[in-house]
N, C-alpha and C positions, 0 to 999 in steps of 0.2 A: 506328609498327610497322615493324620491320626487314624488309629484302627477304627474308631466309631464312624468317622467321616467315610472310610473305604467300605465299611459294612452298610451304611446308609446308601451310598452310591450304587453298590452292587444290588442291594435290595430294590432300590428304584428301578434299575435297568431290568432286573428279572420281572418284577411285578408288571412294569409297562409292556414288556414283550409279551408276556402270558395274557394279560388282559386285552391288549390290542389284537393279538392273534385270535383269541377266542372270540371277541366280539365282532371282528371284521368277518370272520368265517361264518358266524351265525346270521349276521345281517346279509351277507352275500347270499347265503343259502336261502334265507327267507325271501329275498328280492328275485333270485334268478332260479333256484333249485340247483340240482346237481347237473349243469349243462356241461357240454364238452370242454369249454375253456374256464371251467370254474376255478381251477387252481391259478391260472394267470390272472383272473379278475381279482380273486382273493388276495393274491400277493401284491398286486398293485395297490389295493384298498389298505393293505397291511403296512406297506412301506410308506404310505401317505399318512397314515394315523400314528405310527409309532412315535414320531418326534413330539406330536401333541400330547400323547399319553405320558411320555416321559417326562415332559414340562409339567404337566398336572400333578403327577406323582411326587415330583421333586418340591414343587411349590405347596401342595396341599397335604402331602403325607404327614409331616410333622403335627399339623393341626388335627388331623383325623386320628393320629395315635394318641394325642392327649385326650 
């Protein structure tokens, strides 16, 4: 695996983890507020959304960067 491909993959993983985490936290807070089980509900949403975010970053990232 080339260095450029490794760097792109790592960048995609980090970007999708960060974006998915922040967006699910924001939407969970908007919908529920800081309820007692906020972390559990946020974590469930995060784990469900990350694969989609990763796929989108991998597929659309190069187009956006151009």
